[in-house]
PDB file of N, CA, C and O in Angstrom:
ATOM      1  N   UNK A   1     -21.102-103.105-143.617  1.00  0.00           N
ATOM      2  CA  UNK A   1     -20.381-103.343-144.855  1.00  0.00           C
ATOM      3  C   UNK A   1     -19.290-102.285-144.982  1.00  0.00           C
ATOM      4  O   UNK A   1     -19.484-101.131-144.602  1.00  0.00           O
ATOM      5  N   UNK A   2     -18.163-102.684-145.511  1.00  0.00           N
ATOM      6  CA  UNK A   2     -17.085-101.735-145.802  1.00  0.00           C
ATOM      7  C   UNK A   2     -16.864-101.734-147.311  1.00  0.00           C
ATOM      8  O   UNK A   2     -16.637-102.780-147.918  1.00  0.00           O
ATOM      9  N   UNK A   3     -16.931-100.554-147.901  1.00  0.00           N
ATOM     10  CA  UNK A   3     -16.747-100.390-149.335  1.00  0.00           C
ATOM     11  C   UNK A   3     -15.467 -99.603-149.571  1.00  0.00           C
ATOM     12  O   UNK A   3     -15.307 -98.505-149.037  1.00  0.00           O
ATOM     13  N   UNK A   4     -14.551-100.154-150.368  1.00  0.00           N
ATOM     14  CA  UNK A   4     -13.302 -99.465-150.711  1.00  0.00           C
ATOM     15  C   UNK A   4     -13.588 -98.497-151.846  1.00  0.00           C
ATOM     16  O   UNK A   4     -13.997 -98.906-152.933  1.00  0.00           O
ATOM     17  N   UNK A   5     -13.374 -97.224-151.592  1.00  0.00           N
ATOM     18  CA  UNK A   5     -13.665 -96.185-152.583  1.00  0.00           C
ATOM     19  C   UNK A   5     -12.554 -96.087-153.621  1.00  0.00           C
ATOM     20  O   UNK A   5     -11.429 -96.533-153.398  1.00  0.00           O
ATOM     21  N   UNK A   6     -12.897 -95.496-154.755  1.00  0.00           N
ATOM     22  CA  UNK A   6     -11.911 -95.208-155.795  1.00  0.00           C
ATOM     23  C   UNK A   6     -12.131 -93.789-156.290  1.00  0.00           C
ATOM     24  O   UNK A   6     -13.268 -93.336-156.420  1.00  0.00           O
ATOM     25  N   UNK A   7     -11.036 -93.090-156.566  1.00  0.00           N
ATOM     26  CA  UNK A   7     -11.118 -91.760-157.150  1.00  0.00           C
ATOM     27  C   UNK A   7     -11.451 -90.638-156.184  1.00  0.00           C
ATOM     28  O   UNK A   7     -11.747 -89.522-156.609  1.00  0.00           O
ATOM     29  N   UNK A   8     -11.406 -90.925-154.866  1.00  0.00           N
ATOM     30  CA  UNK A   8     -11.714 -89.891-153.866  1.00  0.00           C
ATOM     31  C   UNK A   8     -10.604 -89.830-152.818  1.00  0.00           C
ATOM     32  O   UNK A   8      -9.736 -90.700-152.751  1.00  0.00           O
ATOM     33  N   UNK A   9     -10.657 -88.784-152.010  1.00  0.00           N
ATOM     34  CA  UNK A   9      -9.695 -88.650-150.906  1.00  0.00           C
ATOM     35  C   UNK A   9      -9.966 -89.680-149.810  1.00  0.00           C
ATOM     36  O   UNK A   9      -9.038 -90.126-149.135  1.00  0.00           O
ATOM     37  N   UNK A  10     -11.230 -90.058-149.631  1.00  0.00           N
ATOM     38  CA  UNK A  10     -11.537 -91.095-148.647  1.00  0.00           C
ATOM     39  C   UNK A  10     -11.085 -92.450-149.190  1.00  0.00           C
ATOM     40  O   UNK A  10     -11.085 -92.677-150.400  1.00  0.00           O
ATOM     41  N   UNK A  11     -10.707 -93.334-148.291  1.00  0.00           N
ATOM     42  CA  UNK A  11     -10.225 -94.651-148.700  1.00  0.00           C
ATOM     43  C   UNK A  11     -11.312 -95.719-148.643  1.00  0.00           C
ATOM     44  O   UNK A  11     -11.266 -96.700-149.385  1.00  0.00           O
ATOM     45  N   UNK A  12     -12.291 -95.523-147.759  1.00  0.00           N
ATOM     46  CA  UNK A  12     -13.340 -96.528-147.593  1.00  0.00           C
ATOM     47  C   UNK A  12     -14.549 -95.900-146.921  1.00  0.00           C
ATOM     48  O   UNK A  12     -14.476 -94.818-146.338  1.00  0.00           O
ATOM     49  N   UNK A  13     -15.671 -96.620-147.021  1.00  0.00           N
ATOM     50  CA  UNK A  13     -16.904 -96.205-146.353  1.00  0.00           C
ATOM     51  C   UNK A  13     -17.427 -97.405-145.574  1.00  0.00           C
ATOM     52  O   UNK A  13     -17.621 -98.483-146.136  1.00  0.00           O
ATOM     53  N   UNK A  14     -17.653 -97.213-144.282  1.00  0.00           N
ATOM     54  CA  UNK A  14     -18.228 -98.236-143.420  1.00  0.00           C
ATOM     55  C   UNK A  14     -19.690 -97.845-143.196  1.00  0.00           C
ATOM     56  O   UNK A  14     -19.969 -96.741-142.727  1.00  0.00           O
ATOM     57  N   UNK A  15     -20.624 -98.737-143.527  1.00  0.00           N
ATOM     58  CA  UNK A  15     -22.035 -98.402-143.373  1.00  0.00           C
ATOM     59  C   UNK A  15     -22.847 -99.652-143.086  1.00  0.00           C
ATOM     60  O   UNK A  15     -22.417-100.774-143.356  1.00  0.00           O
ATOM     61  N   UNK A  16     -24.034 -99.430-142.531  1.00  0.00           N
ATOM     62  CA  UNK A  16     -24.981-100.508-142.264  1.00  0.00           C
ATOM     63  C   UNK A  16     -26.355-100.107-142.764  1.00  0.00           C
ATOM     64  O   UNK A  16     -26.770 -98.954-142.647  1.00  0.00           O
ATOM     65  N   UNK A  17     -27.054-101.093-143.329  1.00  0.00           N
ATOM     66  CA  UNK A  17     -28.440-100.905-143.739  1.00  0.00           C
ATOM     67  C   UNK A  17     -29.330-101.739-142.828  1.00  0.00           C
ATOM     68  O   UNK A  17     -28.987-102.867-142.476  1.00  0.00           O
ATOM     69  N   UNK A  18     -30.470-101.180-142.450  1.00  0.00           N
ATOM     70  CA  UNK A  18     -31.469-101.919-141.696  1.00  0.00           C
ATOM     71  C   UNK A  18     -32.214-102.852-142.646  1.00  0.00           C
ATOM     72  O   UNK A  18     -32.174-102.654-143.860  1.00  0.00           O
ATOM     73  N   UNK A  19     -32.892-103.866-142.110  1.00  0.00           N
ATOM     74  CA  UNK A  19     -33.634-104.793-142.969  1.00  0.00           C
ATOM     75  C   UNK A  19     -34.667-104.109-143.873  1.00  0.00           C
ATOM     76  O   UNK A  19     -34.997-104.632-144.938  1.00  0.00           O
ATOM     77  N   UNK A  20     -35.175-102.950-143.459  1.00  0.00           N
ATOM     78  CA  UNK A  20     -36.162-102.237-144.280  1.00  0.00           C
ATOM     79  C   UNK A  20     -35.517-101.341-145.342  1.00  0.00           C
ATOM     80  O   UNK A  20     -36.214-100.606-146.041  1.00  0.00           O
ATOM     81  N   UNK A  21     -34.186-101.402-145.464  1.00  0.00           N
ATOM     82  CA  UNK A  21     -33.488-100.627-146.487  1.00  0.00           C
ATOM     83  C   UNK A  21     -33.124 -99.216-146.079  1.00  0.00           C
ATOM     84  O   UNK A  21     -32.655 -98.433-146.905  1.00  0.00           O
ATOM     85  N   UNK A  22     -33.334 -98.878-144.806  1.00  0.00           N
ATOM     86  CA  UNK A  22     -32.908 -97.559-144.340  1.00  0.00           C
ATOM     87  C   UNK A  22     -31.450 -97.625-143.890  1.00  0.00           C
ATOM     88  O   UNK A  22     -30.952 -98.671-143.472  1.00  0.00           O
ATOM     89  N   UNK A  23     -30.795 -96.497-143.986  1.00  0.00           N
ATOM     90  CA  UNK A  23     -29.376 -96.403-143.626  1.00  0.00           C
ATOM     91  C   UNK A  23     -29.265 -96.238-142.118  1.00  0.00           C
ATOM     92  O   UNK A  23     -29.853 -95.321-141.544  1.00  0.00           O
ATOM     93  N   UNK A  24     -28.514 -97.123-141.478  1.00  0.00           N
ATOM     94  CA  UNK A  24     -28.330 -97.081-140.025  1.00  0.00           C
ATOM     95  C   UNK A  24     -27.202 -96.124-139.650  1.00  0.00           C
ATOM     96  O   UNK A  24     -27.369 -95.269-138.780  1.00  0.00           O
ATOM     97  N   UNK A  25     -26.058 -96.270-140.305  1.00  0.00           N
ATOM     98  CA  UNK A  25     -24.932 -95.374-140.040  1.00  0.00           C
ATOM     99  C   UNK A  25     -23.995 -95.375-141.238  1.00  0.00           C
ATOM    100  O   UNK A  25     -23.953 -96.328-142.017  1.00  0.00           O
ATOM    101  N   UNK A  26     -23.247 -94.285-141.367  1.00  0.00           N
ATOM    102  CA  UNK A  26     -22.234 -94.156-142.413  1.00  0.00           C
ATOM    103  C   UNK A  26     -21.017 -93.476-141.805  1.00  0.00           C
ATOM    104  O   UNK A  26     -21.135 -92.413-141.196  1.00  0.00           O
ATOM    105  N   UNK A  27     -19.847 -94.088-141.971  1.00  0.00           N
ATOM    106  CA  UNK A  27     -18.586 -93.498-141.532  1.00  0.00           C
ATOM    107  C   UNK A  27     -17.592 -93.598-142.677  1.00  0.00           C
ATOM    108  O   UNK A  27     -17.340 -94.687-143.193  1.00  0.00           O
ATOM    109  N   UNK A  28     -17.032 -92.475-143.072  1.00  0.00           N
ATOM    110  CA  UNK A  28     -15.995 -92.457-144.097  1.00  0.00           C
ATOM    111  C   UNK A  28     -14.639 -92.578-143.430  1.00  0.00           C
ATOM    112  O   UNK A  28     -14.413 -92.002-142.366  1.00  0.00           O
ATOM    113  N   UNK A  29     -13.743 -93.318-144.043  1.00  0.00           N
ATOM    114  CA  UNK A  29     -12.364 -93.417-143.586  1.00  0.00           C
ATOM    115  C   UNK A  29     -11.547 -92.518-144.512  1.00  0.00           C
ATOM    116  O   UNK A  29     -11.402 -92.799-145.701  1.00  0.00           O
ATOM    117  N   UNK A  30     -11.023 -91.446-143.952  1.00  0.00           N
ATOM    118  CA  UNK A  30     -10.304 -90.462-144.751  1.00  0.00           C
ATOM    119  C   UNK A  30     -11.274 -89.458-145.348  1.00  0.00           C
ATOM    120  O   UNK A  30     -12.468 -89.468-145.047  1.00  0.00           O
ATOM    121  N   UNK A  31     -10.744 -88.598-146.193  1.00  0.00           N
ATOM    122  CA  UNK A  31     -11.578 -87.581-146.819  1.00  0.00           C
ATOM    123  C   UNK A  31     -11.675 -86.333-145.967  1.00  0.00           C
ATOM    124  O   UNK A  31     -10.990 -86.208-144.952  1.00  0.00           O
ATOM    125  N   UNK A  32     -12.519 -85.421-146.378  1.00  0.00           N
ATOM    126  CA  UNK A  32     -12.732 -84.158-145.664  1.00  0.00           C
ATOM    127  C   UNK A  32     -13.658 -84.421-144.483  1.00  0.00           C
ATOM    128  O   UNK A  32     -14.861 -84.605-144.664  1.00  0.00           O
ATOM    129  N   UNK A  33     -13.110 -84.438-143.295  1.00  0.00           N
ATOM    130  CA  UNK A  33     -13.811 -84.899-142.108  1.00  0.00           C
ATOM    131  C   UNK A  33     -15.168 -84.241-141.899  1.00  0.00           C
ATOM    132  O   UNK A  33     -16.158 -84.936-141.670  1.00  0.00           O
ATOM    133  N   UNK A  34     -15.232 -82.936-141.971  1.00  0.00           N
ATOM    134  CA  UNK A  34     -16.507 -82.256-141.749  1.00  0.00           C
ATOM    135  C   UNK A  34     -17.537 -82.621-142.803  1.00  0.00           C
ATOM    136  O   UNK A  34     -18.700 -82.868-142.483  1.00  0.00           O
ATOM    137  N   UNK A  35     -17.116 -82.654-144.051  1.00  0.00           N
ATOM    138  CA  UNK A  35     -18.045 -82.996-145.134  1.00  0.00           C
ATOM    139  C   UNK A  35     -18.546 -84.433-145.017  1.00  0.00           C
ATOM    140  O   UNK A  35     -19.738 -84.696-145.177  1.00  0.00           O
ATOM    141  N   UNK A  36     -17.630 -85.358-144.737  1.00  0.00           N
ATOM    142  CA  UNK A  36     -18.052 -86.757-144.675  1.00  0.00           C
ATOM    143  C   UNK A  36     -18.921 -87.021-143.443  1.00  0.00           C
ATOM    144  O   UNK A  36     -19.832 -87.847-143.502  1.00  0.00           O
ATOM    145  N   UNK A  37     -18.656 -86.336-142.333  1.00  0.00           N
ATOM    146  CA  UNK A  37     -19.543 -86.463-141.169  1.00  0.00           C
ATOM    147  C   UNK A  37     -20.924 -85.924-141.505  1.00  0.00           C
ATOM    148  O   UNK A  37     -21.937 -86.489-141.093  1.00  0.00           O
ATOM    149  N   UNK A  38     -20.961 -84.827-142.256  1.00  0.00           N
ATOM    150  CA  UNK A  38     -22.234 -84.240-142.664  1.00  0.00           C
ATOM    151  C   UNK A  38     -23.029 -85.177-143.549  1.00  0.00           C
ATOM    152  O   UNK A  38     -24.240 -85.316-143.376  1.00  0.00           O
ATOM    153  N   UNK A  39     -22.365 -85.821-144.495  1.00  0.00           N
ATOM    154  CA  UNK A  39     -23.044 -86.777-145.371  1.00  0.00           C
ATOM    155  C   UNK A  39     -23.656 -87.892-144.526  1.00  0.00           C
ATOM    156  O   UNK A  39     -24.822 -88.244-144.703  1.00  0.00           O
ATOM    157  N   UNK A  40     -22.870 -88.442-143.616  1.00  0.00           N
ATOM    158  CA  UNK A  40     -23.353 -89.521-142.759  1.00  0.00           C
ATOM    159  C   UNK A  40     -24.564 -89.109-141.937  1.00  0.00           C
ATOM    160  O   UNK A  40     -25.518 -89.875-141.808  1.00  0.00           O
ATOM    161  N   UNK A  41     -24.530 -87.903-141.380  1.00  0.00           N
ATOM    162  CA  UNK A  41     -25.643 -87.419-140.566  1.00  0.00           C
ATOM    163  C   UNK A  41     -26.892 -87.184-141.417  1.00  0.00           C
ATOM    164  O   UNK A  41     -28.006 -87.463-140.973  1.00  0.00           O
ATOM    165  N   UNK A  42     -26.714 -86.682-142.614  1.00  0.00           N
ATOM    166  CA  UNK A  42     -27.858 -86.376-143.484  1.00  0.00           C
ATOM    167  C   UNK A  42     -28.569 -87.628-143.989  1.00  0.00           C
ATOM    168  O   UNK A  42     -29.791 -87.624-144.134  1.00  0.00           O
ATOM    169  N   UNK A  43     -27.828 -88.690-144.256  1.00  0.00           N
ATOM    170  CA  UNK A  43     -28.457 -89.887-144.828  1.00  0.00           C
ATOM    171  C   UNK A  43     -28.938 -90.880-143.772  1.00  0.00           C
ATOM    172  O   UNK A  43     -29.661 -91.819-144.106  1.00  0.00           O
ATOM    173  N   UNK A  44     -28.559 -90.700-142.517  1.00  0.00           N
ATOM    174  CA  UNK A  44     -28.992 -91.627-141.468  1.00  0.00           C
ATOM    175  C   UNK A  44     -30.517 -91.634-141.396  1.00  0.00           C
ATOM    176  O   UNK A  44     -31.150 -90.584-141.285  1.00  0.00           O
ATOM    177  N   UNK A  45     -31.096 -92.835-141.462  1.00  0.00           N
ATOM    178  CA  UNK A  45     -32.540 -92.993-141.417  1.00  0.00           C
ATOM    179  C   UNK A  45     -33.216 -92.878-142.775  1.00  0.00           C
ATOM    180  O   UNK A  45     -34.414 -93.138-142.888  1.00  0.00           O
ATOM    181  N   UNK A  46     -32.472 -92.493-143.808  1.00  0.00           N
ATOM    182  CA  UNK A  46     -33.011 -92.336-145.157  1.00  0.00           C
ATOM    183  C   UNK A  46     -33.055 -93.692-145.859  1.00  0.00           C
ATOM    184  O   UNK A  46     -32.194 -94.541-145.630  1.00  0.00           O
ATOM    185  N   UNK A  47     -34.046 -93.889-146.701  1.00  0.00           N
ATOM    186  CA  UNK A  47     -34.081 -95.083-147.545  1.00  0.00           C
ATOM    187  C   UNK A  47     -32.871 -95.048-148.472  1.00  0.00           C
ATOM    188  O   UNK A  47     -32.544 -94.003-149.033  1.00  0.00           O
ATOM    189  N   UNK A  48     -32.215 -96.179-148.628  1.00  0.00           N
ATOM    190  CA  UNK A  48     -31.020 -96.249-149.472  1.00  0.00           C
ATOM    191  C   UNK A  48     -31.332 -95.779-150.889  1.00  0.00           C
ATOM    192  O   UNK A  48     -30.526 -95.075-151.498  1.00  0.00           O
ATOM    193  N   UNK A  49     -32.492 -96.160-151.420  1.00  0.00           N
ATOM    194  CA  UNK A  49     -32.855 -95.759-152.786  1.00  0.00           C
ATOM    195  C   UNK A  49     -32.944 -94.238-152.926  1.00  0.00           C
ATOM    196  O   UNK A  49     -32.544 -93.678-153.947  1.00  0.00           O
ATOM    197  N   UNK A  50     -33.470 -93.577-151.896  1.00  0.00           N
ATOM    198  CA  UNK A  50     -33.580 -92.113-151.928  1.00  0.00           C
ATOM    199  C   UNK A  50     -32.201 -91.467-151.877  1.00  0.00           C
ATOM    200  O   UNK A  50     -31.943 -90.494-152.585  1.00  0.00           O
ATOM    201  N   UNK A  51     -31.315 -92.007-151.041  1.00  0.00           N
ATOM    202  CA  UNK A  51     -29.952 -91.471-150.946  1.00  0.00           C
ATOM    203  C   UNK A  51     -29.219 -91.650-152.270  1.00  0.00           C
ATOM    204  O   UNK A  51     -28.504 -90.749-152.708  1.00  0.00           O
ATOM    205  N   UNK A  52     -29.391 -92.797-152.906  1.00  0.00           N
ATOM    206  CA  UNK A  52     -28.755 -93.059-154.201  1.00  0.00           C
ATOM    207  C   UNK A  52     -29.232 -92.039-155.220  1.00  0.00           C
ATOM    208  O   UNK A  52     -28.425 -91.461-155.948  1.00  0.00           O
ATOM    209  N   UNK A  53     -30.543 -91.814-155.275  1.00  0.00           N
ATOM    210  CA  UNK A  53     -31.110 -90.875-156.248  1.00  0.00           C
ATOM    211  C   UNK A  53     -30.571 -89.460-156.053  1.00  0.00           C
ATOM    212  O   UNK A  53     -30.396 -88.727-157.026  1.00  0.00           O
ATOM    213  N   UNK A  54     -30.310 -89.077-154.829  1.00  0.00           N
ATOM    214  CA  UNK A  54     -29.822 -87.726-154.550  1.00  0.00           C
ATOM    215  C   UNK A  54     -28.316 -87.565-154.785  1.00  0.00           C
ATOM    216  O   UNK A  54     -27.865 -86.479-155.149  1.00  0.00           O
ATOM    217  N   UNK A  55     -27.542 -88.622-154.584  1.00  0.00           N
ATOM    218  CA  UNK A  55     -26.082 -88.478-154.593  1.00  0.00           C
ATOM    219  C   UNK A  55     -25.377 -89.022-155.821  1.00  0.00           C
ATOM    220  O   UNK A  55     -24.265 -88.593-156.129  1.00  0.00           O
ATOM    221  N   UNK A  56     -25.993 -89.955-156.531  1.00  0.00           N
ATOM    222  CA  UNK A  56     -25.317 -90.596-157.660  1.00  0.00           C
ATOM    223  C   UNK A  56     -24.992 -89.565-158.740  1.00  0.00           C
ATOM    224  O   UNK A  56     -25.840 -88.769-159.145  1.00  0.00           O
ATOM    225  N   UNK A  57     -23.749 -89.603-159.190  1.00  0.00           N
ATOM    226  CA  UNK A  57     -23.305 -88.722-160.264  1.00  0.00           C
ATOM    227  C   UNK A  57     -22.686 -87.414-159.811  1.00  0.00           C
ATOM    228  O   UNK A  57     -22.203 -86.646-160.643  1.00  0.00           O
ATOM    229  N   UNK A  58     -22.688 -87.139-158.508  1.00  0.00           N
ATOM    230  CA  UNK A  58     -22.057 -85.909-158.010  1.00  0.00           C
ATOM    231  C   UNK A  58     -20.554 -86.028-158.219  1.00  0.00           C
ATOM    232  O   UNK A  58     -19.961 -87.068-157.932  1.00  0.00           O
ATOM    233  N   UNK A  59     -19.945 -84.964-158.717  1.00  0.00           N
ATOM    234  CA  UNK A  59     -18.500 -84.951-158.946  1.00  0.00           C
ATOM    235  C   UNK A  59     -17.836 -83.998-157.968  1.00  0.00           C
ATOM    236  O   UNK A  59     -18.464 -83.065-157.468  1.00  0.00           O
ATOM    237  N   UNK A  60     -16.563 -84.243-157.701  1.00  0.00           N
ATOM    238  CA  UNK A  60     -15.768 -83.399-156.808  1.00  0.00           C
ATOM    239  C   UNK A  60     -14.688 -82.721-157.641  1.00  0.00           C
ATOM    240  O   UNK A  60     -13.707 -83.351-158.035  1.00  0.00           O
ATOM    241  N   UNK A  61     -14.876 -81.443-157.903  1.00  0.00           N
ATOM    242  CA  UNK A  61     -13.887 -80.707-158.694  1.00  0.00           C
ATOM    243  C   UNK A  61     -13.680 -81.352-160.047  1.00  0.00           C
ATOM    244  O   UNK A  61     -14.634 -81.576-160.793  1.00  0.00           O
ATOM    245  N   UNK A  62     -12.441 -81.648-160.358  1.00  0.00           N
ATOM    246  CA  UNK A  62     -12.072 -82.230-161.654  1.00  0.00           C
ATOM    247  C   UNK A  62     -12.229 -83.751-161.680  1.00  0.00           C
ATOM    248  O   UNK A  62     -12.063 -84.368-162.732  1.00  0.00           O
ATOM    249  N   UNK A  63     -12.546 -84.358-160.538  1.00  0.00           N
ATOM    250  CA  UNK A  63     -12.665 -85.815-160.457  1.00  0.00           C
ATOM    251  C   UNK A  63     -13.986 -86.276-161.067  1.00  0.00           C
ATOM    252  O   UNK A  63     -14.955 -85.517-161.111  1.00  0.00           O
ATOM    253  N   UNK A  64     -14.020 -87.517-161.534  1.00  0.00           N
ATOM    254  CA  UNK A  64     -15.231 -88.075-162.123  1.00  0.00           C
ATOM    255  C   UNK A  64     -16.201 -88.624-161.084  1.00  0.00           C
ATOM    256  O   UNK A  64     -17.271 -89.118-161.439  1.00  0.00           O
ATOM    257  N   UNK A  65     -15.843 -88.544-159.816  1.00  0.00           N
ATOM    258  CA  UNK A  65     -16.661 -89.070-158.733  1.00  0.00           C
ATOM    259  C   UNK A  65     -16.497 -88.174-157.516  1.00  0.00           C
ATOM    260  O   UNK A  65     -15.824 -87.146-157.582  1.00  0.00           O
ATOM    261  N   UNK A  66     -17.107 -88.562-156.414  1.00  0.00           N
ATOM    262  CA  UNK A  66     -17.020 -87.810-155.160  1.00  0.00           C
ATOM    263  C   UNK A  66     -17.351 -88.773-154.020  1.00  0.00           C
ATOM    264  O   UNK A  66     -17.744 -89.915-154.260  1.00  0.00           O
ATOM    265  N   UNK A  67     -17.192 -88.312-152.792  1.00  0.00           N
ATOM    266  CA  UNK A  67     -17.571 -89.158-151.659  1.00  0.00           C
ATOM    267  C   UNK A  67     -19.069 -89.482-151.687  1.00  0.00           C
ATOM    268  O   UNK A  67     -19.430 -90.635-151.451  1.00  0.00           O
ATOM    269  N   UNK A  68     -19.962 -88.510-151.966  1.00  0.00           N
ATOM    270  CA  UNK A  68     -21.374 -88.876-152.056  1.00  0.00           C
ATOM    271  C   UNK A  68     -21.649 -89.873-153.182  1.00  0.00           C
ATOM    272  O   UNK A  68     -22.441 -90.798-153.000  1.00  0.00           O
ATOM    273  N   UNK A  69     -21.018 -89.705-154.327  1.00  0.00           N
ATOM    274  CA  UNK A  69     -21.189 -90.629-155.451  1.00  0.00           C
ATOM    275  C   UNK A  69     -20.691 -92.020-155.075  1.00  0.00           C
ATOM    276  O   UNK A  69     -21.333 -93.015-155.412  1.00  0.00           O
ATOM    277  N   UNK A  70     -19.568 -92.103-154.388  1.00  0.00           N
ATOM    278  CA  UNK A  70     -19.042 -93.393-153.963  1.00  0.00           C
ATOM    279  C   UNK A  70     -19.983 -94.067-152.961  1.00  0.00           C
ATOM    280  O   UNK A  70     -20.148 -95.287-152.983  1.00  0.00           O
ATOM    281  N   UNK A  71     -20.598 -93.271-152.084  1.00  0.00           N
ATOM    282  CA  UNK A  71     -21.573 -93.841-151.158  1.00  0.00           C
ATOM    283  C   UNK A  71     -22.771 -94.381-151.936  1.00  0.00           C
ATOM    284  O   UNK A  71     -23.276 -95.456-151.611  1.00  0.00           O
ATOM    285  N   UNK A  72     -23.232 -93.663-152.947  1.00  0.00           N
ATOM    286  CA  UNK A  72     -24.347 -94.142-153.766  1.00  0.00           C
ATOM    287  C   UNK A  72     -23.999 -95.475-154.427  1.00  0.00           C
ATOM    288  O   UNK A  72     -24.826 -96.386-154.463  1.00  0.00           O
ATOM    289  N   UNK A  73     -22.793 -95.588-154.942  1.00  0.00           N
ATOM    290  CA  UNK A  73     -22.346 -96.840-155.571  1.00  0.00           C
ATOM    291  C   UNK A  73     -22.305 -97.971-154.535  1.00  0.00           C
ATOM    292  O   UNK A  73     -22.735 -99.092-154.809  1.00  0.00           O
ATOM    293  N   UNK A  74     -21.781 -97.660-153.344  1.00  0.00           N
ATOM    294  CA  UNK A  74     -21.717 -98.667-152.278  1.00  0.00           C
ATOM    295  C   UNK A  74     -23.113 -99.126-151.875  1.00  0.00           C
ATOM    296  O   UNK A  74     -23.334-100.317-151.657  1.00  0.00           O
ATOM    297  N   UNK A  75     -24.047 -98.199-151.776  1.00  0.00           N
ATOM    298  CA  UNK A  75     -25.418 -98.553-151.415  1.00  0.00           C
ATOM    299  C   UNK A  75     -26.069 -99.410-152.494  1.00  0.00           C
ATOM    300  O   UNK A  75     -26.785-100.362-152.182  1.00  0.00           O
ATOM    301  N   UNK A  76     -25.828 -99.080-153.763  1.00  0.00           N
ATOM    302  CA  UNK A  76     -26.341 -99.904-154.858  1.00  0.00           C
ATOM    303  C   UNK A  76     -25.844-101.335-154.760  1.00  0.00           C
ATOM    304  O   UNK A  76     -26.609-102.284-154.933  1.00  0.00           O
ATOM    305  N   UNK A  77     -24.557-101.480-154.483  1.00  0.00           N
ATOM    306  CA  UNK A  77     -23.969-102.811-154.366  1.00  0.00           C
ATOM    307  C   UNK A  77     -24.566-103.574-153.182  1.00  0.00           C
ATOM    308  O   UNK A  77     -24.835-104.771-153.281  1.00  0.00           O
ATOM    309  N   UNK A  78     -24.769-102.883-152.075  1.00  0.00           N
ATOM    310  CA  UNK A  78     -25.343-103.524-150.893  1.00  0.00           C
ATOM    311  C   UNK A  78     -26.776-103.974-151.165  1.00  0.00           C
ATOM    312  O   UNK A  78     -27.168-105.069-150.760  1.00  0.00           O
ATOM    313  N   UNK A  79     -27.559-103.138-151.848  1.00  0.00           N
ATOM    314  CA  UNK A  79     -28.931-103.517-152.174  1.00  0.00           C
ATOM    315  C   UNK A  79     -28.965-104.692-153.138  1.00  0.00           C
ATOM    316  O   UNK A  79     -29.795-105.589-152.992  1.00  0.00           O
ATOM    317  N   UNK A  80     -28.072-104.695-154.123  1.00  0.00           N
ATOM    318  CA  UNK A  80     -28.016-105.794-155.081  1.00  0.00           C
ATOM    319  C   UNK A  80     -27.634-107.105-154.381  1.00  0.00           C
ATOM    320  O   UNK A  80     -28.167-108.165-154.706  1.00  0.00           O
ATOM    321  N   UNK A  81     -26.716-107.025-153.427  1.00  0.00           N
ATOM    322  CA  UNK A  81     -26.274-108.221-152.704  1.00  0.00           C
ATOM    323  C   UNK A  81     -27.379-108.765-151.805  1.00  0.00           C
ATOM    324  O   UNK A  81     -27.435-109.966-151.542  1.00  0.00           O
ATOM    325  N   UNK A  82     -28.254-107.883-151.335  1.00  0.00           N
ATOM    326  CA  UNK A  82     -29.336-108.293-150.442  1.00  0.00           C
ATOM    327  C   UNK A  82     -30.482-108.988-151.196  1.00  0.00           C
ATOM    328  O   UNK A  82     -31.295-109.694-150.600  1.00  0.00           O
ATOM    329  N   UNK A  83     -30.525-108.773-152.508  1.00  0.00           N
ATOM    330  CA  UNK A  83     -31.625-109.356-153.303  1.00  0.00           C
ATOM    331  C   UNK A  83     -31.277-110.669-153.886  1.00  0.00           C
ATOM    332  O   UNK A  83     -32.097-111.275-154.574  1.00  0.00           O
TER     333      UNK A  83
END
């Protein structure tokens, strides 16, 4: 799935969920390369619900959102679409 982000330096997030709801891979397009690679590595293999609980609501500086928050939103949408 590709999710177009809003309010962040990254433009989109490409990710896949396994049938059991675990995160297979996450790649950010744009953004702070080291940070976004780190996010992807940390959430790989994690249940989407757990990643959402940890990342939702994180802000980046003065912005109302962040790359982790945008990933949480994307995961929520993917889970809702799967149900």
